[in-house]
C-alpha positions in Angstrom: 0.1 0.0 0.0 1.5 3.3 -1.1 1.5 6.3 1.2 2.2 9.9 0.8 2.9 12.4 3.6 1.1 15.8 4.0 0.8 17.9 7.2 -3.0 18.0 7.2 -4.3 15.0 5.2 -3.6 11.1 5.0 -3.0 9.7 1.7 -2.8 6.1 0.7 -3.3 3.8 -2.3 -4.8 0.2 -1.7 -3.9 -2.6 -4.0 -7.3 -2.4 -5.7 -6.4 1.1 -7.2 -8.5 3.0 -4.5 -6.7 6.1 -3.2 -8.0 7.5 0.2 -7.5 11.0 1.1 -8.6 11.6 4.7 -8.6 15.1 6.1 -6.6 14.9 9.4 -6.9 18.2 11.5 -8.7 17.1 14.5 -8.0 20.2 16.6 -10.0 22.2 14.2 -12.3 19.6 13.1 -10.9 19.8 9.9 -11.7 23.5 9.3 -10.9 24.3 5.6 -7.8 26.5 6.2 -5.4 27.3 3.3 -3.0 24.7 4.7 -5.8 22.0 4.3 -7.1 23.1 1.1 -3.6 23.2 -0.3 -2.9 19.7 1.0 -6.0 18.5 -0.7 -5.3 20.0 -4.0 -1.7 18.2 -3.7 -3.3 14.9 -2.8 -5.9 14.9 -5.6 -3.3 15.9 -8.1 -1.1 13.0 -7.0 -4.3 10.6 -7.5 -4.8 12.2 -11.0 -1.2 11.6 -12.0 -0.9 8.1 -10.7 -2.0 5.6 -13.2 -2.4 3.0 -10.5 -5.3 5.0 -9.1 -8.7 4.1 -10.4 -11.0 5.8 -7.8 -10.7 8.3 -5.0 -12.4 8.2 -1.4 -12.4 11.5 0.4 -13.1 11.2 4.0 -12.0 12.2 7.5 -10.0 10.9 10.5 -12.2 12.7 13.1 -14.7 10.6 14.9 -17.6 12.8 14.7 -16.9 15.6 12.0 -16.2 15.2 8.2 -15.3 19.0 8.4 -16.8 21.9 10.0 -16.3 24.3 7.1 -14.3 27.3 6.2 -11.8 28.4 8.7 -13.6 31.1 10.8 -10.6 32.0 12.5 -8.9 32.9 9.1 -11.6 35.4 8.5 -10.7 37.5 11.4 -6.9 37.4 10.7 -5.3 40.8 10.5 -3.8 40.2 6.9 -3.9 42.3 3.8 -7.3 41.8 1.9 -5.3 40.8 -1.1 -3.8 37.9 0.6 -7.3 36.6 1.7 -8.7 37.0 -1.8 -5.8 34.9 -3.1 -6.4 32.1 -0.6 -10.3 32.0 -1.5 -9.3 30.7 -5.0 -8.2 27.6 -3.5 -12.0 26.5 -3.1 -12.8 26.8 -7.0 -9.2 25.3 -7.7 -10.1 22.2 -5.6 -13.6 21.8 -6.8 -12.5 22.1 -10.5 -9.7 19.7 -9.9 -12.3 17.0 -8.5 -14.4 17.6 -11.5 -11.7 17.4 -14.2 -9.9 14.3 -12.2 -10.8 11.9 -14.7 -11.3 9.4 -12.0 -14.6 8.9 -9.9 -14.6 10.4 -6.3 -16.5 9.1 -3.5 -17.1 11.5 -0.6 -17.4 9.3 2.6 -19.5 11.5 5.4 -19.5 9.9 8.9 -20.2 13.0 10.8 -21.1 16.6 10.3 -20.5 18.2 7.0 -21.0 21.9 7.4 -20.5 25.2 5.6 -17.8 25.0 3.0 -17.6 21.2 3.6 -21.0 20.7 2.0 -19.4 22.4 -1.0 -16.6 20.0 -0.9 -18.8 17.0 -0.7 -21.2 18.2 -3.6 -18.0 18.6 -5.7 -17.5 14.9 -5.5 -19.3 12.4 -7.8 -21.0 10.3 -5.2 -21.7 10.8 -1.6 -22.3 8.0 1.0 -23.4 9.1 4.5 -23.7 7.1 7.7 -26.9 7.8 9.7 -25.1 10.0 12.3 -24.1 12.5 9.4 -25.5 15.9 9.4 -25.5 18.7 6.6 -25.9 22.4 6.6 -24.7 26.0 5.7 -24.7 27.7 9.2 -22.7 30.6 8.0 -25.6 33.2 8.0 -25.8 32.6 11.9 -22.4 34.1 12.3 -22.9 36.9 9.8 -21.4 35.3 6.9 -22.9 33.7 3.7 -21.8 30.6 1.7 -20.8 32.5 -1.3 -17.9 30.0 -2.6 -20.1 26.9 -2.6 -23.5 28.6 -3.7 -23.1 27.6 -7.1 -22.6 24.0 -6.2 -25.6 24.1 -3.8 -28.1 25.4 -6.5 -26.8 23.1 -9.0 -27.3 19.9 -6.7 -30.2 21.0 -4.3 -33.7 21.9 -5.4 -33.9 25.7 -5.6 -36.3 26.3 -2.9 -34.7 23.9 -0.4 -31.3 25.4 -1.4 -32.7 28.8 -0.5 -33.9 27.5 2.9 -30.7 25.9 3.7 -28.5 29.1 3.0 -30.9 31.6 4.6 -31.9 29.7 7.8 -28.6 28.2 8.5 -30.4 24.9 10.0 -29.0 21.6 9.7 -30.5 18.5 8.1 -30.0 14.9 9.0 -28.7 12.3 6.5 -32.1 10.8 5.7 -33.4 14.3 4.6 -30.1 14.9 2.6 -30.9 11.6 1.0 -34.4 12.6 0.1 -33.2 16.0 -1.3 -30.5 14.1 -3.6 -27.6 15.7 -1.8 -26.4 12.2 -0.9 -26.7 8.8 -2.8 -26.8 6.5 0.0 -27.2 6.3 3.8 -26.2 3.4 5.8 -25.6 2.5 9.5 -22.6 3.5 11.2 -21.4 -0.2 11.6 -21.9 -0.9 7.8 -20.4 2.5 6.7 -16.8 1.6 6.1 -17.9 -1.6 4.1 -20.4 0.3 2.1 -17.6 2.9 1.0 -15.2 0.1 0.3 -17.8 -1.8 -1.9 -18.6 1.1 -4.0 -14.9 2.2 -4.3 -14.0 -1.3 -5.5 -16.7 -1.4 -8.0 -15.6 1.9 -9.5 -12.1 0.7 -9.5 -12.7 -2.4 -11.6 -14.3 -0.3 -14.2 -12.5 0.6 -17.6 -10.3 3.4 -16.7 -10.3 5.0 -20.0 -14.3 4.8 -20.5 -14.6 6.2 -16.9 -12.4 9.3 -17.8 -14.3 10.0 -21.0 -17.5 9.6 -19.1 -16.6 11.7 -16.3 -15.1 14.5 -18.5 -18.4 14.5 -20.5 -20.3 14.8 -17.3 -18.2 17.7 -16.3 -18.2 19.5 -19.6 -22.0 19.1 -20.2 -23.0 20.4 -16.9 -24.0 23.8 -18.1 -24.0 23.3 -21.9 -26.8 24.1 -24.1 -28.8 21.1 -25.2 -27.8 20.9 -28.8 -24.1 21.9 -28.2 -24.1 18.9 -25.6 -25.3 16.5 -28.2 -22.8 17.5 -30.7 -20.0 17.1 -27.9 -21.5 13.9 -26.8 -21.6 12.3 -30.3 -17.9 13.1 -30.7 -17.1 11.5 -27.2 -19.1 8.2 -28.4 -17.1 8.2 -31.6 -13.9 8.6 -29.6 -15.0 5.6 -27.2 -15.4 3.5 -30.4 -11.8 3.8 -31.1 -10.8 2.4 -27.6 -9.7 -1.2 -27.2 -11.6 -1.3 -23.6 -14.9 -1.1 -25.5 -14.0 -3.7 -27.9 -12.9 -5.8 -24.8 -16.1 -5.0 -22.9 -18.3 -6.2 -25.6 -16.6 -9.3 -26.2 -16.4 -10.2 -22.5 -20.2 -9.6 -22.2 -20.9 -12.1 -25.1 -18.2 -14.6 -24.0 -19.7 -14.3 -20.4 -16.5 -13.7 -18.6 -14.9 -10.6 -16.7 -13.3 -7.9 -18.9 -9.6 -7.3 -18.9 -9.2 -3.7 -19.2 -6.1 -2.4 -21.0 -6.8 1.5 -20.2 -6.7 2.4 -23.8 
């Protein structure tokens, strides 16, 4: 099992091609400081460049909290405004990196996922939550607003519920988050690790080249006009026809065997 060392996150790659990135700043409940965001960017870049990585799981080492959200202490720091402005760019940089990673990302939420952390979770492809998970954007209660994650919220949550979340600042539980489509699956705490591992292993077993083409298409067509999307997707299907993996997948289906992906 390969490991890389960062100050604020744990990173390791298992034998099945699943990379685990776990936020590891328990003293701040993984508040999204510039240091933590920078380490997350570096870890995801490592996963992107490593051909052995087929899937990424984003989680936390904290027993009760995925992340408490933005670093409120940093909001009050006596530093030049231009420096604060520069630090804020880490949020869209990280969210874009996840979207353009070319590999599926599961967010494993086994606790409180609040404020900016909700945006981080929504940037991922899939979210599995334990029954004890909670979600919310409480920024308004301390005189802030979830500006940097608002675009992700309104793209993932029905508009009226999105407005309710950001204006009232109240938390919702895992079952309500599932009902709203914020999370894909809610499982009992004792079954959480197994459920995450099951999905991660399944994703890692898919064709890496088709997974990249598919995820790139999801990202690119997110806000594309319908006819432009059709033209783009038709071109992507033509490219897919040229891969060895699509031929292997079809052959394996008819031969009733497991496919042997070549990644090309």
